[in-house]
N, C-alpha and C positions, 0 to 999 in steps of 0.2 A: 103754273107751267105755261110756257109759251106755245103758240100755234106755229111757230117758225119751224121749217124743216131742219132735221139734224144734218148739218153739212159735213160731218165727219164720218158718216156711214156710207158703205156701198160704193157705187161707181159715179160716173158723171151725171147720172140721172138725178142724184141729190143736188148737184150744182144747178141743174135745170130747174128743179123745184125751188131752189133758193132764189134764182132770178125771177121766176114767176111770182113768188111771194113778195119780193121787194117791189116789183112793178105793180102788182095789184094793190099794194098799200099806197101807191103814189097816184094812180089814175082814177078818173071818174068811171070810165067804161071798163070794168074788170073783165067782162066777157070777151073783149077784143084783144086781151093779152095772149100772145102766142110766142112760145119759146121753142125753137128747134135746136137740135144738137147734132153735131157731127164731129168725127175725129179727123184731124189733119196732122201734118208733120209737126205742128207746133203744140199739139195737145187737143183739148176739147174746145170746139168753137161753138158758142151759144149765140144764136141770133134772136134778138128780141124785137117783136112787132107789137105796136099798140095802135089805137085809133089815132087818126091824124090830129084830132083836137087835143089829145093827151101827150103828143110828142114833146111839147115844151116842158111838161111836168117831169118827164123821164130824163130829159137832157139837162134841164135846170139852167139857171143863169150862168153863162160863161162855161157851161159844160160841167159844173160842179157836181150835180146829182149823178150824171153818167159816170164821172170819174169815181165817185163814192161807190156806186154799184160795182164797178170794175174792181176796185180795191177789196171790197168785201168778198167777191167771188174769187179773186186771186188768193186771198188769205185762206178761204175754205178749201181751195184746190191744193194749196201747199200742205195743209193739214192731212190731205189724202195722198200726198206724194205725187201729185199730178200738176199739170199746167192747164190753165183755162183762160179763154179770151171771150169777152162779151162784145158783140157787134149790135148796134141799134140800127134797124133798117126801116125804111118807109113801107107802110102796109100796102 
């Protein structure tokens, strides 16, 4: 059984847990991972903050990793009948 959060249960909090899980698997400083959540007119907005030295790992070469995180979260949100957006911000 996986330690990944169940993305199909509950509210946007599960989406937040999914972003935290994905980010912590990528970074060196897991304690610096902070995900905040707010509702806006477009759906759930998830803001991801990581340590400055881990920013490149979360964004990836050419933004590929960030794009993959967004696609996974979007797919999980669709399964819940919701919309979600991930924003990666400087700490």
